[in-house]
C-alpha positions in Angstrom: 0.1 0.1 0.2 1.2 3.6 -0.8 2.1 5.9 2.2 0.2 8.4 2.5 2.4 11.4 4.5 5.5 13.3 3.0 8.0 11.3 4.3 6.6 7.6 3.9 8.0 5.1 0.7 6.2 5.6 -2.3 4.6 2.6 -5.0 7.5 4.7 -7.5 10.9 6.6 -6.7 8.9 9.4 -8.6 5.9 10.1 -7.1 5.6 12.5 -4.0 3.3 13.9 -1.4 3.2 18.1 -0.9 2.8 19.8 1.7 -1.1 20.9 0.2 -1.2 17.0 0.7 -1.6 16.5 -3.3 0.3 13.7 -5.2 3.3 15.1 -7.5 5.5 13.6 -10.6 8.6 14.4 -11.3 7.6 17.6 -8.7 5.0 18.3 -10.7 1.4 18.9 -8.7 -1.2 16.2 -10.3 -3.9 18.5 -9.1 -2.8 21.4 -10.6 -1.7 19.6 -14.2 -5.6 18.0 -14.4 -6.9 22.1 -13.9 -5.2 23.2 -16.8 -4.9 20.1 -19.4 -8.2 18.5 -18.1 -8.7 14.5 -17.4 -8.4 12.4 -18.6 -5.0 12.5 -18.9 -1.7 10.6 -19.6 1.3 11.7 -17.4 4.9 11.0 -18.5 7.6 11.6 -15.8 10.5 12.1 -18.9 13.4 12.2 -16.3 12.7 8.5 -14.6 12.3 7.3 -18.7 15.9 8.5 -19.5 17.7 7.7 -16.8 16.5 3.5 -17.0 17.5 4.6 -20.8 21.3 5.6 -19.2 21.2 2.2 -17.2 20.5 0.1 -20.0 23.3 2.0 -22.0 25.8 1.6 -19.1 24.8 -1.8 -18.6 26.2 -2.8 -22.1 29.5 -0.6 -21.9 29.6 -2.7 -18.7 28.6 -5.7 -19.8 29.8 -6.7 -23.2 32.5 -3.6 -23.6 29.7 -1.5 -25.6 29.5 -4.3 -28.5 25.5 -4.2 -28.0 22.5 -1.7 -28.1 19.0 -1.4 -26.0 16.5 -1.3 -28.3 13.1 0.6 -27.2 10.0 -2.1 -27.3 7.9 1.4 -29.0 5.0 -0.5 -28.8 5.0 0.0 -25.2 4.5 3.1 -25.7 4.3 5.1 -29.6 4.7 8.5 -29.9 6.8 11.5 -31.8 8.3 12.8 -28.6 9.3 9.0 -26.9 11.4 8.7 -30.1 13.6 12.2 -30.7 13.7 10.7 -26.7 15.5 7.5 -27.6 17.3 9.4 -30.3 18.6 11.4 -28.2 19.4 8.8 -25.2 21.0 7.2 -28.8 19.2 4.0 -28.0 17.6 1.7 -30.9 14.0 1.5 -31.7 11.7 -2.2 -31.8 8.8 -1.5 -34.0 6.3 -4.0 -35.3 3.8 -2.2 -37.7 4.2 0.5 -40.2 2.5 3.3 -38.5 5.6 2.5 -35.5 7.6 3.2 -38.2 5.7 5.5 -39.4 5.9 7.8 -36.0 10.0 6.8 -36.0 10.5 8.4 -39.4 8.5 11.7 -38.9 10.4 12.1 -35.6 13.4 12.0 -38.0 15.0 9.3 -35.8 17.8 7.3 -38.0 16.7 3.9 -39.8 19.9 2.6 -39.0 19.0 1.8 -35.6 15.3 0.4 -36.1 14.5 -3.2 -36.2 11.3 -4.3 -37.6 9.6 -7.1 -36.7 6.0 -8.7 -36.9 4.5 -12.2 -37.3 2.7 -10.3 -40.4 4.8 -8.1 -41.8 2.5 -7.1 -45.2 4.3 -6.5 -48.3 3.1 -1.9 -48.2 4.7 -2.7 -45.0 7.7 -4.3 -46.3 8.8 -2.2 -49.1 8.3 0.8 -46.8 10.6 -0.7 -44.5 12.9 -1.2 -47.3 13.2 2.1 -48.6 13.7 3.8 -45.4 16.5 1.8 -44.5 15.8 0.0 -42.1 18.6 -1.8 -40.1 17.5 -5.2 -39.2 14.2 -7.0 -40.1 13.4 -9.4 -37.8 12.1 -12.3 -39.8 9.0 -14.5 -38.0 8.5 -17.7 -40.3 8.9 -19.1 -43.8 6.5 -17.2 -45.7 8.1 -13.6 -45.1 11.5 -14.8 -45.7 10.6 -15.7 -48.8 8.4 -12.4 -49.3 11.3 -10.4 -48.1 13.7 -11.9 -50.4 11.5 -11.2 -53.4 10.8 -7.8 -52.8 14.4 -7.0 -51.5 15.2 -7.8 -55.1 12.5 -6.3 -57.2 13.4 -2.6 -54.7 17.3 -3.7 -56.0 18.5 -4.0 -52.3 19.5 -6.2 -49.8 18.1 -7.0 -46.0 20.0 -7.7 -42.7 17.8 -10.3 -41.0 17.4 -11.9 -37.5 15.4 -14.9 -37.3 12.8 -14.6 -34.8 13.4 -18.5 -32.4 11.1 -19.7 -29.8 13.3 -21.3 -27.1 10.9 -23.1 -25.6 11.1 -21.4 -22.4 7.1 -20.9 -20.4 8.2 -17.5 -18.7 5.8 -17.2 -15.7 3.2 -14.7 -16.8 -0.2 -14.2 -18.5 -1.2 -16.9 -20.7 -1.5 -13.7 -23.3 1.9 -12.2 -23.2 4.0 -15.7 -22.8 5.9 -16.1 -26.4 8.6 -18.1 -26.2 6.8 -21.9 -25.5 6.4 -23.8 -28.6 2.8 -22.9 -28.8 2.5 -19.5 -30.1 2.2 -16.9 -32.6 5.7 -15.9 -33.1 8.4 -17.2 -35.1 10.4 -20.5 -35.5 10.7 -23.7 -33.8 13.6 -24.9 -32.0 12.2 -28.1 -31.3 10.4 -29.5 -35.1 13.5 -28.6 -37.0 11.7 -25.1 -38.3 14.5 -23.1 -37.1 16.9 -25.3 -38.8 15.0 -24.9 -42.1 14.4 -21.3 -41.4 18.3 -20.7 -41.1 19.7 -23.0 -44.3 17.1 -21.3 -46.2 18.3 -17.7 -44.8 21.6 -18.3 -45.9 20.4 -19.5 -49.4 19.1 -16.3 -50.2 19.9 -14.1 -52.6 18.8 -10.9 -51.1 19.2 -11.7 -47.5 21.9 -11.5 -45.1 21.8 -13.8 -41.8 23.3 -12.1 -39.3 21.7 -13.1 -36.0 18.8 -14.9 -34.1 16.5 -13.0 -32.1 14.0 -14.7 -29.0 11.6 -13.3 -26.8 10.0 -15.4 -24.0 7.1 -12.5 -23.0 6.5 -10.0 -20.8 6.3 -8.7 -17.2 8.5 -11.5 -15.8 10.7 -11.3 -12.5 12.6 -14.0 -12.9 16.2 -13.8 -13.9 16.7 -17.6 -14.2 14.1 -17.6 -17.5 16.0 -15.0 -19.3 19.8 -16.7 -18.7 18.0 -20.3 -19.9 16.9 -18.2 -23.3 20.7 -16.8 -23.9 21.9 -20.6 -23.5 19.1 -21.9 -25.5 19.8 -19.4 -28.0 24.2 -19.2 -28.5 23.6 -23.2 -28.5 21.4 -22.5 -31.4 24.4 -20.5 -32.8 26.2 -22.9 -32.1 24.1 -26.1 -34.7 23.9 -23.4 -37.3 27.6 -22.6 -37.5 28.2 -26.5 -37.6 25.2 -27.2 -40.0 25.4 -24.1 -42.7 29.6 -23.5 -41.9 28.2 -19.8 -41.0 29.0 -18.0 -37.6 26.2 -15.7 -37.3 27.3 -12.3 -35.2 24.0 -11.2 -33.2 22.0 -11.6 -30.6 18.7 -10.1 -29.4 17.8 -11.1 -26.3 14.4 -9.2 -26.5 12.9 -7.6 -23.2 9.8 -8.4 -20.8 11.2 -7.2 -17.4 8.8 -7.1 -15.2 7.1 -4.0 -13.2 5.8 -2.3 -10.1 2.3 -1.9 -10.6 1.6 -2.7 -7.3 3.3 -3.2 -4.1 3.1 -7.1 -4.3 5.3 -6.5 -7.7 9.2 -7.3 -6.9 10.9 -6.8 -10.1 14.8 -7.7 -10.3 17.1 -4.8 -10.4 17.2 -4.2 -14.3 21.1 -3.6 -14.2 21.5 -7.1 -11.9 19.5 -8.8 -14.9 21.9 -7.7 -17.5 25.1 -8.6 -15.6 23.9 -12.3 -14.9 23.1 -12.9 -18.1 26.5 -11.7 -19.3 27.7 -14.2 -17.6 25.7 -16.7 -19.1 26.4 -15.4 -22.5 30.2 -15.1 -21.9 30.1 -18.5 -20.4 28.3 -20.2 -23.7 30.7 -18.3 -26.3 33.8 -20.1 -24.3 32.2 -23.4 -23.9 30.8 -23.4 -27.5 33.4 -22.0 -29.0 31.9 -19.1 -30.6 32.9 -15.2 -30.8 30.7 -12.7 -28.6 28.0 -12.0 -30.5 26.8 -8.0 -30.5 23.8 -8.1 -28.0 20.7 -5.9 -28.7 17.9 -6.3 -25.8 13.9 -4.5 -26.4 12.9 -3.1 -22.7 9.5 -1.3 -23.4 7.0 -1.4 -20.1 10.8 -1.3 -17.9 11.7 2.2 -19.4 8.2 4.0 -19.8 5.6 1.6 -17.4 6.4 3.1 -13.6 7.0 6.4 -15.2 3.6 6.7 -16.1 0.2 8.0 -14.6 -3.4 8.5 -16.1 -5.3 11.5 -14.0 -9.6 10.9 -14.0 -12.3 13.5 -12.3 -14.5 11.3 -10.2 -17.6 11.3 -11.2 -20.3 9.4 -9.3 -20.0 6.9 -6.1 -22.5 4.3 -6.0 -23.1 2.4 -3.1 -24.9 -0.9 -3.5 -25.1 -2.2 0.4 -23.2 -5.7 1.3 -22.5 -6.1 -2.3 -20.1 -3.0 -3.1 -19.0 0.5 -4.0 -18.6 1.8 -7.3 -16.5 5.1 -8.4 -16.6 6.0 -11.9 -13.8 8.0 -13.5 -14.5 10.1 -17.1 -12.1 7.1 -18.8 -11.9 3.2 -18.4 -11.3 0.6 -21.0 -11.0 3.5 -24.2 -7.7 5.1 -22.2 -6.7 1.6 -20.6 -8.1 -1.8 -21.2 -5.3 -4.0 -19.2 -8.2 -4.9 -16.5 -10.5 -6.2 -19.0 -8.1 -8.1 -21.4 -5.4 -9.4 -18.4 -7.0 -8.8 -14.9 -4.4 -6.7 -14.3 -3.1 -5.1 -11.0 -3.1 -1.3 -10.8 -2.5 1.0 -7.3 -5.0 4.1 -7.3 -4.5 7.5 -4.8 -7.4 10.0 -4.7 -4.6 12.6 -6.0 -5.9 15.4 -3.6 -6.3 13.7 -1.3 -2.8 12.1 -1.0 -2.1 12.1 2.5 -4.8 10.7 3.9 -5.9 7.1 4.8 -6.5 4.4 2.1 -9.2 3.0 3.9 -12.0 3.1 1.2 -13.0 -0.1 -0.4 -14.1 0.8 -4.4 -14.3 -0.6 -7.8 -13.3 1.7 -10.5 -15.4 1.7 -13.1 -14.8 2.9 -16.5 -17.7 5.5 -18.8 -18.4 3.2 -21.2 -21.9 1.1 -22.3 -20.0 -2.3 -20.8 -20.2 -4.3 -17.8 -16.8 -5.1 -17.8 -15.4 -1.5 -17.8 -13.4 -1.6 -14.9 -10.2 -0.3 -14.1 -10.1 -2.8 -10.7 -12.1 -4.4 -8.1 -11.6 -4.5 -4.0 -8.7 -1.9 -4.4 -8.4 0.4 -1.3 -8.4 4.9 -1.8 -9.1 7.3 0.0 -12.9 8.0 0.4 -13.7 10.2 -2.3 -16.4 12.4 -3.9 -18.0 13.3 -7.3 -15.2 16.0 -8.3 -12.1 14.4 -6.8 -9.2 13.5 -8.6 -7.9 10.1 -9.1 -4.6 8.9 -10.3 -3.9 5.0 -11.5 -0.6 5.0 -11.3 2.2 3.1 -13.2 0.3 3.4 -16.5 2.9 4.8 -18.8 3.1 1.2 -20.6 0.3 -0.3 -23.3 -2.1 2.4 -22.1 -1.9 5.1 -24.9 -0.6 2.7 -27.0 -3.6 0.3 -26.8 -6.2 3.1 -26.8 -9.3 3.5 -28.7 -12.3 5.2 -29.4 -14.8 2.9 -27.8 -18.3 4.5 -28.1 -16.8 7.7 -29.8 -14.9 8.4 -27.1 -12.0 10.8 -27.5 -8.5 9.9 -26.4 -6.6 11.5 -23.5 -3.7 14.4 -24.4 -0.1 13.1 -23.1 2.0 15.6 -21.1 5.7 14.7 -20.5 6.7 16.4 -17.3 10.8 17.5 -17.1 12.8 18.8 -14.2 9.1 19.9 -13.3 7.9 21.2 -16.2 5.0 20.0 -18.1 4.5 20.0 -22.1 2.0 18.3 -24.6 3.3 15.8 -26.2 -0.1 14.0 -27.6 -2.9 16.7 -27.9 -6.1 16.0 -26.7 -8.5 14.3 -29.2 -11.7 16.6 -30.1 -15.0 15.4 -31.8 -14.0 17.0 -34.9 -11.3 14.0 -35.2 -13.7 11.5 -34.5 -15.2 11.8 -37.8 -12.3 13.6 -39.8 -12.4 9.9 -41.5 -16.6 9.9 -42.2 -17.9 9.8 -45.4 
């Protein structure tokens, strides 16, 4: 549970309570932000985002002698401003669609530091990525391998590729966000021989250069051991490819999936500790398998932006159903945060204008959509509230804005970035005109 006095520990280290009893993020009073910019409102702590990027960059330097690059997984949160920040911090980008790639290019992000993922890239997306000069394609299946080779030939381009491999590791996360086991829509399976078949085909392709391998075992993972095991499996496969084809691969993308703190029950591993432990496995396996140390990529997304964000809502009705529950309705919901309805994701919330008061009021936080399942949290404790109070839902920086929708024709919220206490708009609030802009 969050502490509600200024000297108590908050859920995340970028949150505080000021003398007025208001919740602050990166030094900015959330009550004042809501008054100035309206609600619902996404708020992102730029200082925290930059700090985590620098930690990952430093870890690559320390663990791999700088022979690697952290790539921000832009599916977690994609807009032009976050792409600009990643460029300034020397990060790479992982994109999974033509839209994410277009956003990065519009922000002036260097295409050679982009890796293009996806299990069903369209011909138009492949052509756009090739003409944009994307650094790597992460190839998911044999049909894509053939299509990419064909389009590259037509455009007289050569595509650098990694193969996405399923290492057969079942990370202990929600079934919808596990990706490393054999029963997954992503990647080539090792157990069936499919991965080796793809490697041989890639080596023989006319317009493709196979540089290495990629894996991703899932999301919101709190243990180091699955990542260590994945590294061992992947380096073992690189050894096997060398034996079968005579080609030694010199790049390895170990994916992302590092857990964050959504509630005080979550205890994520310090990310630099993860980097150190996995690097030990990488170095040992390379020595054991007589491989040169490959260039290492990682793909943090949630861990960079998740805890850096929160969402502000204005409380509307407070509906008490005796002996059942109390519904606290807010002016947002599944349109700006669908993760509870999808995954039953846990969050911590605080009445931002009463943050110094006890959180002893058990409620269900309900959204405004015409759906019974439109909830943000059930059976959670917040401060006693009334209509007009301000509710902050914490750790919403990842997979909230990026998964937002216009269901019920609800406009999407604005996005603020706060740096050193000073806010600025990064994404404007949608208007009703925006909702009908493409209607005929």
